[in-house]
N, C-alpha and C positions, 0 to 999 in steps of 0.2 A: 792797221790790220785789215785784211780783205774780209768782207762779209760774204758768206757763201750764198745768201739768198737776196742780197740787196740789188734792187733795180733802180734805174735813173729815168727821169722824165726827159724824153727826147722827141716827143711828137711835134714840137715847135721848130725843129731843125730842118733846113732845106739845103741840099748840097748843090754846089755849082762847080762841076769838075771834081778833081781830086784834091784841090788845094784850098777851096773856100767853102765855108758853111755860113748860112744865114739863120739867125734866131728870129722867128716871126713875132715873138712876144716883145723882145727888146728892140728889134729893128737893127740889130748889130750884125755886121759881117765880120767873120774871123778867117784869117789865113791859118791853115793847119798843116802840120807835118804829116807824112805818110803814116806814121804810127798812130797819131791822133785820129786820122781818118779811118784806119783799120779798127780802132777801138770804137769810134762813134758808129760806124756802120753795123758793128755787132751789137752795140747797145740798142740801136733802133730795132734790131731783130728780137730783142727781149733777153739777150744773153746776160746772165748775172755776173757779178764780180769774180767769183771763183772760176767760172767757165772762161772768163776773159783771160785769166792767168794761164790756163791750159792752152787756149788758142795762141797766146803770145809765145809760149814755150815752143809750140809746134811750128808756128809761122816764122819766128826769128831764130829758131834752133838755139835757145838759151836755157839755162837751168831754172828750176822753179823759184829759187830765192831771187834771182835777177828779174824774172817775170813778175813776181809779186811787187818788187820795188818799182819797176817800170809802170805797171798798171796803177799802183797807188799814186805815184807821182803825176801821171797823166790825169787820173780822175780828180785829184786835188786841184791841179792847175785849171782844168776845164770847169770845175765847180767855182773856183775863185773868180774866174773870168765871166761867169754867168752863162757859159755855153750849155751846161747841163745843170739840173737841179737834183 
């Protein structure tokens, strides 16, 4: 379930173009999809999870239920990989 006020630590991320992100803490490079990049760029700006859902709806022209699923999946995957905390 999307937490409306949850934020994620992203200050250790550095972008290299649109396809790669470097985590300065772990020293790992990650190749990311355009939707993951869209999400990460907004997380860095301080956007919370509920706002991400709205942004996904507008950007990808999808319904709210689909946006919630997409954001949850991306956040879970990025957390599992250690890209975000």
